[in-house]
C-alpha positions in Angstrom: 103.5 90.0 44.4 101.9 93.1 43.0 98.5 91.9 44.2 99.7 92.4 47.8 99.7 96.2 47.2 96.6 96.3 44.9 93.9 98.6 46.3 91.4 98.1 43.5 87.8 98.3 44.8 88.7 99.9 48.1 87.5 103.3 49.2 90.0 105.7 50.9 89.3 109.0 52.7 92.2 111.3 53.1 91.7 114.3 55.4 93.3 117.6 54.7 94.0 116.5 51.1 93.3 119.5 49.0 97.0 120.2 48.7 100.4 119.2 50.0 101.1 115.8 51.6 97.5 114.8 51.9 96.9 115.4 48.2 100.0 113.4 47.3 98.9 110.5 49.5 95.5 110.5 47.8 97.1 110.3 44.4 99.4 107.5 45.6 96.4 105.5 46.8 94.5 106.2 43.6 97.5 105.0 41.6 97.3 101.7 43.5 93.7 101.3 42.5 91.7 102.9 45.3 88.7 105.1 44.9 89.7 108.2 46.9 87.7 110.9 48.7 89.5 114.2 49.2 88.6 116.3 52.3 89.1 119.9 53.4 87.1 122.9 54.7 87.9 125.4 51.8 85.3 124.2 49.4 86.7 126.1 46.4 90.2 124.7 46.8 88.8 121.3 47.5 86.8 121.2 44.3 89.8 122.4 42.3 91.9 119.6 43.8 89.2 117.1 43.0 89.0 118.2 39.4 92.8 118.1 39.0 93.1 114.6 40.4 90.0 113.3 38.6 91.5 114.3 35.3 94.0 111.5 35.6 91.6 108.7 36.5 88.5 107.0 35.3 85.1 108.6 36.2 84.0 107.7 39.7 87.5 107.2 41.1 87.9 110.6 42.7 85.4 112.4 45.0 85.5 115.1 47.6 83.6 115.8 50.8 84.0 119.1 52.7 83.7 118.8 56.5 85.4 120.0 59.6 87.5 117.2 61.1 87.6 119.0 64.5 83.8 118.6 65.0 82.3 115.3 66.2 79.1 116.1 64.4 80.9 117.0 61.1 83.2 113.9 61.3 80.1 111.7 61.6 78.5 113.4 58.7 81.6 113.2 56.5 82.2 109.5 57.1 78.5 108.7 56.6 78.5 110.6 53.3 81.4 108.5 52.1 79.6 105.3 53.1 76.4 106.3 51.5 77.7 107.9 48.3 81.0 106.3 47.5 81.1 102.9 49.2 82.3 101.1 52.3 85.2 103.0 53.8 88.2 100.7 53.8 91.1 103.1 54.3 91.3 106.3 56.4 94.3 108.6 56.3 94.2 111.2 59.1 96.4 113.9 57.6 94.7 117.2 58.6 97.0 119.4 60.6 98.3 122.9 61.2 101.4 124.5 62.7 101.8 127.5 65.0 105.2 128.9 65.8 105.6 131.0 68.9 107.7 130.6 72.1 105.8 128.9 74.9 106.1 131.8 77.3 104.2 133.9 74.7 101.8 131.1 73.6 98.1 131.9 73.9 96.1 128.9 75.3 93.6 129.3 72.4 96.4 128.7 69.9 97.6 125.7 72.0 94.1 124.2 71.9 93.6 125.0 68.2 96.7 123.0 67.2 95.9 120.1 69.6 92.3 119.9 68.3 93.3 120.0 64.6 96.4 117.8 64.8 95.3 115.2 67.4 91.6 115.4 68.4 90.5 115.3 64.7 92.3 111.9 64.3 90.3 110.5 67.2 87.0 111.9 65.9 87.3 110.8 62.3 89.1 107.6 63.3 86.3 106.7 65.7 83.6 107.3 63.1 85.5 105.2 60.5 85.9 102.4 63.1 82.2 102.4 63.8 81.8 101.1 60.2 85.0 99.1 59.9 84.7 97.0 63.1 81.4 95.3 62.2 82.9 94.5 58.8 86.0 93.0 60.4 88.5 94.9 58.3 89.9 98.4 57.8 93.1 100.5 57.6 93.7 103.7 59.5 96.9 105.6 58.9 97.7 108.6 61.1 100.2 111.1 59.7 102.6 111.9 62.5 106.0 113.7 62.2 109.6 113.6 63.2 108.3 115.8 66.0 106.6 112.6 67.3 110.0 111.8 68.7 111.9 115.1 68.6 111.3 118.7 69.7 112.3 122.2 68.4 111.8 125.6 70.0 108.6 127.5 69.3 106.4 124.6 68.2 105.3 123.1 71.5 101.6 122.5 70.6 102.7 120.7 67.4 105.2 118.5 69.3 102.7 117.6 71.9 100.0 116.8 69.3 102.3 114.6 67.2 103.6 112.8 70.2 100.0 112.2 71.3 99.1 111.0 67.8 101.7 108.2 68.1 100.1 106.9 71.3 96.6 107.4 69.9 97.7 105.0 67.1 98.7 102.5 69.8 95.4 103.0 71.7 93.4 102.4 68.5 95.4 99.3 68.0 94.7 98.1 71.5 91.0 98.4 71.0 90.4 97.6 67.4 93.1 95.2 66.2 91.1 92.3 67.5 88.3 93.3 65.1 90.5 93.0 62.1 91.7 96.6 61.8 95.3 97.7 61.3 96.1 101.2 62.6 99.6 102.6 62.0 101.4 105.9 61.6 103.7 107.5 59.1 106.1 110.1 60.5 107.5 112.3 57.7 110.7 114.1 58.0 111.1 117.6 56.5 109.1 117.5 53.3 109.4 120.1 50.6 105.9 121.4 49.9 104.4 124.8 49.2 103.8 125.2 52.9 107.5 124.6 53.7 108.9 126.6 50.8 109.8 129.5 53.0 112.0 127.2 55.1 113.6 125.8 51.9 114.3 129.4 50.9 116.0 130.2 54.2 119.7 129.5 53.6 120.5 128.9 57.2 117.6 126.5 57.8 118.1 124.7 54.5 121.7 124.2 55.3 120.8 122.8 58.7 118.3 120.3 57.2 120.8 119.1 54.6 123.4 118.6 57.3 121.1 117.1 59.8 119.6 114.5 57.4 121.8 111.6 56.5 120.2 111.5 53.0 121.4 115.1 52.6 118.1 116.3 51.0 114.6 117.3 51.8 111.9 114.7 51.4 109.3 115.0 48.7 105.6 114.2 48.9 106.3 111.3 46.5 108.5 109.7 49.2 105.5 109.2 51.3 103.2 107.5 48.8 104.9 104.1 48.9 104.7 103.7 52.7 101.1 104.8 52.6 100.2 102.3 49.9 101.9 99.5 51.9 100.1 100.4 55.1 96.8 100.6 53.2 97.3 97.2 51.5 97.2 93.5 52.5 101.0 93.6 52.5 100.8 95.1 56.0 98.1 92.9 57.5 100.2 91.9 60.6 101.6 95.4 61.1 99.8 97.2 63.9 100.4 100.1 66.2 103.6 101.1 64.5 104.9 104.5 63.5 107.1 104.4 60.4 109.6 107.2 60.1 110.1 108.4 56.6 112.8 111.0 57.3 116.0 110.3 55.4 117.5 109.0 58.6 117.1 112.2 60.6 115.9 110.5 63.8 118.7 107.9 64.0 121.6 110.3 64.2 122.8 112.8 66.7 
């Protein structure tokens, strides 16, 4: 049964993977045998992440490519670099994203557009470039990292909510167009995950108490909780799963 989840020989690109969830997903894919390519725009941080991850694997198993996922030109360059220097891209994880908290009545349209471009348009741009190579080969896996805000909303994060809701339907649109060519496109919707970027929320007694009470599992998620679902969706074990968004949230979205 383990061969169902074996990613040996497959090349995976994870956007926004110099730290946090993206970095953990890259490690999980590498643990399952994949050759991984990290991505980010901060070259210094990206190279440090590459060195840290590469130390745990055989030479040639970990690479990095700095490019801006919000640019169609850069997305094409990045995917082409992977194809030419690492190997045929078999797995793409669209993880890059940002947050911006401000009430809608005070929200600058430039901030709205910045979040939508980073969290939604980038998945279209990089996903399309990946599909240009995957479709002719008749196989490929695309995993879009959504959020519980794919289904839910909270005050002050309207652009993020809109982007993540759109990402779920982008996943469906990709499936409608590319599943017939042998691709599987699915989403993972994490709940509240404890990372360095959410540490301030964990440290807020009121917010932390709300999370623990709102989540049936009574805990924050960890980045490790997301690795298994990612490996499953990247592997042959999910070959007839398409257009789905898998919630990994400790049960938060099934209770009121």
